[in-house]
N, C-alpha and C positions, 0 to 999 in steps of 0.2 A: 504494500500500500504506500503510495507517494505521500509525502508530508508537505503541508502548506503552512507557512508562518504568516499570520495576519498581524500587521502592525497598525495600531490605532492611536493617533495622537489625541489627547483629551485635556480639556480645561473646563471644569464645572459643567459637565454634561450628564448629571445624575438623571435628568428627565428623559434622556434618550439612550443611554448606554446599554440598558438591559435589552431593549428592542434590537439594537445593533448586534449585540453579542449572540442573542438567540438566533437571529437571522443568519449570522456567519456560521454558527454551528450546524444549522439545518442545511445550508448550502454546501458545506464541506462534507457532511454525511451523504447528501444526495450524489456528490461527485466521488464518493468512496475515497476521501482524503483524510489522513491523520492530521488533525488541526491543532496547532498551538496558537494562542492569542496573546500578543504582547501589547500592553497598554503603556504608552509613553505619556505619563501624566505631568502636566506643566504646573504643578503646585495647586491642584484643585482644593477649594475650601468647602465643597459640598460632599455628598455621600457617594459621588461617582466612583472613586477608587475602591471603596468598601463593596459596592454593588458588583464591580468588575471582579474583585477577588472571590466573592461568593459564587460567581458564575464561572469560575475556573480560569480566569485570565491571570497572567503574570503582570504585575504592575510595577513599572519603574517610575520612581518619583524624581522628576527632572525639572525643577522650577527655573524660570528665567531663560529658557532656550527658545529660539525661534522655531517655526514649524518644521523646516527642513532638518535642523539639528535634532529635533525630537524624533523624527522618523529615522534618521541615521542611527541614533542610539538604540532604537528598537530593533532595527535591522541587524545591528552588530551582534546581538545575542540570539538572533533567529537561527534555527537549525534546519529549517525546511529546504527542500529542493526548490519549492515555489515560494515566492514572496508576493504578498498582497498588501496594498495600502488602502485602508478604508477609513473614512471620517467617522467620528464618534456619533454623528447624527444621521448616518446613512443606513437604510434598510436594504440589504442585499436580497434579491429574489432567490427563491429556493433553488432554481436551476441555473443561477448565475455562474458559479464556478464550473459546472458541467459544460455549459455552452462555451465559455472562454477557453477551457482546456481542449475542447474538441476542435475549435478553430486553430489553436496552436498546433495540435497534433497533426492536423491536415497540412501543416506547413505553410499556412497563409499569413502568419504573423508571429512576432516575438514578444511584443508588449501590447497588452489589450486593456480596454476599459469599457464599462457599460455607460450608456447614456442614462441620465437621471432626470426626474421631474419632481416638482414640489407636489405634495398631496393636495387633494381638493379642498382641504381645510385652510390652505394658505390664502392670503390676500391676493387680489388680482395682479398686483405689480410683482409679487414674488413668483407667482405662477408663470407670468409672461417672461420674466427675466430668466427663469430656469428653462423654459420651453424654447428660448431662442437658440439653444445649443443642440436641439434635436434636428434630425435630418429625414423628414418623411419622403423626400425626393430621392434618397439614396438607398442602395440595398441594405439588408439587415446588418451586414458586415461591410465596412468600407474603410479605406485607408484614411489616415489623418496626419496632419503636420505636427500636432502635439496632442497630448492627452491629459485629462484632469486626474488628480490623485485622490479624488473622493472615493473611487473604487478602481484600483489599478492592479494589474497582475502581470508578472514576468518571472522568468527563472532568476534565482538569486545570482547566478553567474553574470547575467547582463547588468544587474545593479552594481555588482562589485567591479565589473569591467570599466564602468564610467566613473567610479568613485562616489556613488551615492548622490544625495541632494546637496545643493549649495548650503553650507552650514551657517551663513549669515544673512541670506536673502530673507527679507521680512515677509514678502508675499510673492506670488508668481513662481514659486519653486517647482510647481508641476510643469509649467511650460519650459522652464530652464532645464530641468532634468530630461524631459522627453525629447527636447531639441538635441541635447547631447547624445541621447540614445540613438536618435535618427542619424546624427552625424557619424556615429560609430558603426552604422550599418544595420541597426535594428529596424524591423518593419513594424510600424505602429498601426493598430487597427481599432476602430471604434465599433462597438456592437450595440445596435439600437433596440434589439429585442432579446431578452426581456428588459424591462426598465427598473432601475433602482429608484428608491424614493428618498428624497432629501427632506428630513423632518426638521432640520435646523434652518428653516426658511425665515426670512425677515418678517416679523410680525407687525412692524410699524414703519412709517416713512423715515423716522429718525434712525432706526436700525439699518434700513437699506442705505440711506445716505452715508452713514458712518462706515459701513462695510465697503461701499464703493470707493470712498475716499482712501480707506486703508489699502484696498486692492490696487489702487493706482500708484502706490508709493515706491514701487521697485523698478520703474522704467529706466531710470538713470543707471542703476546697477546692472540691469540686463544689457544695456547698451555698452557699458564699460567692459563687461565680461565677454560679450559675443560680437562686439563691433557694430558699426552702423549698418543695418540691413533694412530693406523695405518692410519686411514683416514686423520688425520691432519699432521702426520709426513711423509707420503709417498712422497709428492711432494718436501718438503724441502730436504729430504734425496736424492731423485733423483738429485736435483740441486747440492747438495754438492758432489755427486759422479761424476757428469760431471766436476765440477771444479777440483777435484782430478785427474781425468783421463787427463784433459787438462794440468794440471801442470806436470804430468809425461811425457806427449808428448813433452812439451816445454823443460824440462830438457834433454830428449833424443835428441831433435833437437840441443841443444847447445853442446852436446857431440858427435855430428855427427853420432848418431846411428839412421839412417833413417828407418830401419825396425821397431824398437821399436816406433819411432815417428808415423809412419803410423798406426801401430797396435793400439796404445792408442788413436789416433785421431779417428779411426773408432769406437773403443769401446765407446768413449765419445758421438758419435752420436746415439748409440743404445737406450738410454732412451727416446730420442725424437721420435725415430722411433716406440718404443713401444706405446707411448702415441698417436701418429698419427694413428697407426693401430687400437688401441682400440676405438678411436673416429671416424675414417674415414672409416674403412673397411665395416661397416654396410651400407654405402652409395653406395658401389660397384662402386667407382669412383677413379681410380688410380691417376688422376691429383690432386684431392682433398686431397688424402693421402699424396702426395708429398708436396703440399702446407703446410699442417699441420706439416709435418716433419720439414720443415725449420722454421716455426713459433714457434714450440715447442722448437727447438734447441735454438733460440734466447731467448725465455721466460725462459728456464731453467737457462741460464746464468744470466738473470736479477734477477731471484728468488734467485740464489745463492748470488748475490751482495746484494740484499735487506736483506737476512737472516743474512749475516755477519754484515751489517750496524746496524741491529736491536740488534745483540749481543753486538756490540761496544757501541751503545747508552745505552743499559741496564747497561753495566759495568761502563760507564761514569757517569750514574746517581746514582750508588751504593755508599753510603757514605763511606769514608775511616774510618778504625778502628784504634784507637790509642792503 
């Protein structure tokens, strides 16, 4: 029987961790896998670690580490041939491991992930934001340029070959790792059926805004580590273009040039519309496209703010020259 090591980073996830662990055990049993579960706990103050231990997981107490470092520490003690990374608020479908292993066994991929959705209980903006990553226009298994680590599977040898996650990257560690895996020759595959459920959805606008601002915080580090490329520069450039167009619209407004104000305000909404159409048109759902348009407009402004803050922080940390 093959062994799988499941690494789950956690911080104050008592409300979700039992569901996550039970689903993992069921999926491993269905795939005939001997399963060890390693919780990399980032100093939780709730009952999450106790619940995890009661359900048979090994808990490593690792306060103060970023998410990639947490996953690396969990992987370092893993003994399985297979290595899976699952978020503490994710519900793996019962046949999830079986399907992923079958795809790998047929020689179609080396690193695999399941698409996921927010449950129906989530607010509309959380459902729409999660749904944008699904691909109804593609086959059930399709190649990807990068994969999320909310539910990621690979042989441990691949993980070790590329040296694991970036140990200091605050966010975006999933894209950074899987881009390096692809550069090393690994074939990345997204599997759209069955669907995993993300129970840690944003329950309020404030939570959504805070998470998006946090997620945008690593663009500068990714650019420094991987060099300037279109796939890394595209979104920050979109964001800065929106800011520039907004600035022109504001200047025109203060000079009472309403036609120019309206023109540039409309132009500033176009990048968000492009992104919404790119992700939403395949769903053939006009309401969904409109929802994404508004969400992307907000996200682009947050991304621009995060990009500028990163530049300022970088300059602030640069030592003065005498």
